[in-house]
C-alpha positions as CSV (number, residue, x, y, z in Angstrom):
1,X,-6.1,-4.2,29.1
2,X,-4.5,-4.9,25.7
3,X,-6.6,-8.1,25.4
4,X,-9.8,-6.1,25.8
5,X,-8.6,-3.5,23.3
6,X,-7.9,-6.2,20.7
7,X,-11.4,-7.7,21.3
8,X,-13.0,-4.3,21.0
9,X,-11.1,-3.7,17.7
10,X,-13.0,-6.6,16.2
11,X,-16.3,-4.8,16.8
12,X,-17.9,-1.7,15.3
13,X,-17.4,0.0,18.6
14,X,-13.7,0.6,17.7
15,X,-12.8,3.6,15.5
16,X,-10.5,1.4,13.4
17,X,-13.0,-1.4,12.9
18,X,-13.4,-0.7,9.2
19,X,-9.8,-1.6,8.5
20,X,-10.6,-5.2,9.5
21,X,-7.2,-6.7,9.9
22,X,-4.5,-7.9,7.5
23,X,-6.0,-10.9,5.8
24,X,-5.3,-9.8,2.2
25,X,-1.7,-9.0,3.1
26,X,-1.2,-12.3,4.8
27,X,-2.5,-14.0,1.7
28,X,0.0,-12.2,-0.5
29,X,2.9,-13.0,1.9
30,X,2.0,-16.6,1.7
31,X,2.6,-16.6,-2.1
32,X,6.1,-15.1,-2.0
33,X,8.6,-17.2,-3.8
34,X,11.2,-19.4,-2.0
35,X,14.4,-17.6,-0.9
36,X,15.6,-14.8,1.3
37,X,12.9,-12.2,2.4
38,X,13.9,-8.8,3.7
39,X,11.2,-7.2,5.9
40,X,11.9,-3.5,6.2
41,X,10.2,-2.0,9.2
42,X,9.6,-5.4,10.7
43,X,8.4,-4.3,14.2
44,X,7.4,-7.5,16.1
45,X,8.2,-9.7,13.0
46,X,4.6,-10.7,12.4
47,X,5.4,-11.0,8.7
48,X,7.7,-14.0,9.4
49,X,4.8,-16.1,10.6
50,X,3.0,-15.6,7.3
51,X,5.8,-16.7,5.0
52,X,6.1,-20.1,3.2
53,X,8.4,-22.5,5.0
54,X,11.0,-22.3,2.2
55,X,11.6,-18.6,2.9
56,X,14.5,-17.3,5.0
57,X,13.5,-14.3,7.0
58,X,15.6,-11.1,7.6
59,X,13.9,-8.4,9.7
60,X,15.2,-4.8,9.7
61,X,14.1,-1.8,11.7
62,X,15.3,1.7,12.5
63,X,16.6,2.2,16.1
64,X,14.9,5.6,16.8
65,X,11.5,4.3,16.0
66,X,11.7,0.5,16.3
67,X,12.8,0.5,19.9
68,X,10.7,3.5,21.1
69,X,7.4,2.9,19.3
70,X,7.0,-0.6,18.2
71,X,9.0,-2.9,20.5
72,X,10.8,-4.1,17.4
73,X,12.7,-7.4,17.3
74,X,14.7,-7.2,14.1
75,X,17.5,-9.3,12.9
76,X,19.4,-6.0,12.5
77,X,18.9,-2.3,13.0
78,X,19.7,-0.1,10.0
79,X,18.5,2.9,7.9
80,X,16.3,1.9,5.0
81,X,18.1,4.4,2.8
82,X,21.5,2.8,3.5
83,X,20.9,-0.9,3.7
84,X,24.0,-2.9,5.0
85,X,23.1,-5.7,2.5
86,X,24.9,-6.9,-0.6
87,X,23.6,-6.1,-4.1
88,X,21.2,-8.6,-5.6
89,X,21.2,-10.8,-2.5
90,X,17.5,-10.9,-1.6
91,X,14.6,-12.6,-3.3
92,X,11.8,-10.5,-1.9
93,X,11.5,-7.2,-0.1
94,X,8.5,-6.4,2.2
95,X,7.7,-2.8,3.2
96,X,4.3,-2.7,4.9
97,X,3.1,0.7,6.2
98,X,6.7,1.9,6.3
99,X,7.2,4.4,3.4
100,X,5.3,7.2,5.1
101,X,7.8,7.0,8.1
102,X,11.0,7.2,6.0
103,X,12.8,10.5,5.8
104,X,14.3,9.5,2.4
105,X,11.6,7.5,0.6
106,X,13.1,7.7,-2.9
107,X,16.5,6.6,-1.7
108,X,14.9,3.8,0.3
109,X,13.0,2.5,-2.7
110,X,16.3,2.6,-4.7
111,X,18.0,0.6,-2.0
112,X,15.2,-2.0,-2.0
113,X,15.7,-2.4,-5.7
114,X,19.5,-2.6,-5.3
115,X,19.4,-5.5,-2.8
116,X,16.8,-7.5,-4.9
117,X,17.9,-10.0,-7.4
118,X,16.7,-9.4,-11.0
119,X,13.0,-10.4,-11.1
120,X,12.8,-10.3,-7.3
121,X,9.5,-9.3,-5.7
122,X,8.6,-6.1,-3.8
123,X,5.4,-6.1,-1.6
124,X,4.6,-2.7,-0.3
125,X,1.6,-1.1,1.4
126,X,1.1,2.6,2.4
127,X,-1.7,4.7,3.8
128,X,-3.2,7.5,1.7
129,X,-6.2,9.0,3.6
130,X,-5.3,8.3,7.2
131,X,-4.4,10.5,10.2
132,X,-0.9,11.4,11.2
133,X,0.4,8.6,13.4
134,X,3.6,7.8,15.3
135,X,4.5,11.5,15.2
136,X,6.9,13.0,14.6
137,X,8.0,10.1,12.4
138,X,5.2,10.5,9.8
139,X,6.4,12.4,6.8
140,X,4.4,11.9,3.6
141,X,1.5,10.3,1.7
142,X,1.4,9.5,-2.0
143,X,-1.5,9.3,-4.5
144,X,-1.5,6.1,-6.6
145,X,0.2,7.9,-9.4
146,X,2.9,9.4,-7.2
147,X,3.6,6.0,-5.6
148,X,3.9,4.3,-8.9
149,X,6.1,7.0,-10.3
150,X,8.5,6.6,-7.3
151,X,8.7,2.9,-7.7
152,X,9.3,3.1,-11.5
153,X,12.0,5.6,-10.9
154,X,13.7,3.2,-8.5
155,X,13.7,0.5,-11.2
156,X,10.6,-1.6,-10.4
157,X,8.2,-3.1,-12.9
158,X,4.6,-2.7,-11.5
159,X,2.5,-5.8,-11.4
160,X,-0.6,-4.6,-9.4
161,X,-1.7,-1.6,-7.4
162,X,-4.7,-2.4,-5.2
163,X,-6.6,0.3,-3.3
164,X,-7.6,-0.3,0.3
165,X,-11.1,0.7,1.6
166,X,-13.6,2.2,-0.8
167,X,-14.7,5.8,-0.7
168,X,-17.6,5.5,1.7
169,X,-15.7,3.2,4.1
170,X,-12.7,5.5,4.0
171,X,-15.0,8.4,4.9
172,X,-16.4,6.4,7.7
173,X,-13.0,5.4,9.0
174,X,-11.9,9.1,9.0
175,X,-15.1,10.1,10.8
176,X,-14.8,7.4,13.4
177,X,-11.1,8.2,14.0
178,X,-12.0,11.9,14.3
179,X,-14.7,11.1,16.9
180,X,-12.3,8.9,18.9
181,X,-9.5,11.5,18.7
182,X,-11.7,14.3,19.8
183,X,-13.0,12.2,22.7
184,X,-9.5,11.4,23.8
185,X,-8.4,15.0,23.6
186,X,-11.4,16.2,25.6
187,X,-10.4,13.7,28.4
188,X,-6.8,14.7,28.2
189,X,-7.4,18.4,28.4
190,X,-10.3,18.0,30.9
191,X,-12.4,20.1,28.6
192,X,-16.1,20.8,29.1
193,X,-16.6,18.8,25.9
194,X,-16.3,15.6,28.1
195,X,-20.1,16.2,28.6
196,X,-20.4,15.1,24.9
197,X,-18.4,12.0,25.5
198,X,-21.4,9.6,25.6
199,X,-22.7,11.0,22.3
200,X,-19.2,10.7,20.6
201,X,-18.8,7.2,21.8
202,X,-22.2,6.1,20.6
203,X,-21.7,7.8,17.2
204,X,-18.7,5.6,16.4
205,X,-20.6,2.3,15.8
206,X,-23.3,4.1,13.9
207,X,-20.8,5.7,11.6
208,X,-18.9,2.4,11.1
209,X,-22.0,0.4,10.3
210,X,-23.5,3.0,7.9
211,X,-20.2,3.3,6.1
212,X,-19.9,-0.5,5.8
213,X,-23.4,-0.9,4.5
214,X,-22.9,1.9,2.1
215,X,-19.7,0.4,0.8
216,X,-21.5,-2.9,0.1
217,X,-24.5,-1.3,-1.6
218,X,-23.1,1.7,-3.5
219,X,-20.7,2.0,-6.5
220,X,-17.2,3.0,-5.5
221,X,-15.4,6.2,-6.3
222,X,-11.8,5.4,-6.9
223,X,-10.5,8.9,-6.1
224,X,-10.8,8.2,-2.4
225,X,-9.2,5.3,-0.5
226,X,-7.5,4.5,2.8
227,X,-4.3,3.4,1.1
228,X,-2.6,1.2,-1.5
229,X,-0.9,-2.2,-1.7
230,X,1.6,-2.6,-4.5
231,X,3.2,-5.8,-6.0
232,X,6.2,-5.1,-8.2
233,X,9.4,-6.8,-9.4
234,X,12.9,-5.6,-10.0
235,X,13.6,-4.9,-13.6
């Protein structure tokens, strides 16, 4: 079943098709400098497979969510706001789609800065316009300016902040996810709305393709995006 779901996700029939994988993140991971890499929120350790050979990997996850939700396989379990790692002992910190799940995001950013050596690299990504997920462990979203403020306050020097999907593709993603979510709820509740299920299912690829074409043809509006990827260094 999981294999079929993965195949479906690669087609416009899937509500998350517009996200289209992690190729850009994988490219950034492949450029991290040699040394010790701390992956906070490591889940199944997929980041480890993307790192250069001269990197030493250390995966960390939180017990309450790592075990229950992600089938995590960390090197150690710990709280990101209280890292059991020595000061200035890590060359890079990776936090991908993690900050929204942390109860203490400001303290966690400060901890990431503490364990990094001076000049060490932080690679972080976070959703902005995206549904609540992994409830009840989804606590916040930041605008670009709010995210950059938090990282500067933690002692980071920002190198680049890159938005995710453009405005039309973000709108299409939210619409497709809404259609999929409503269809799932109609089935779960055995609502009369299940009669609309064929229409909802057929609407998903139409919305996805229109948003994709619009994103290619129209100028972007940078006030609306699916999320951000930040590259920073410890000051």
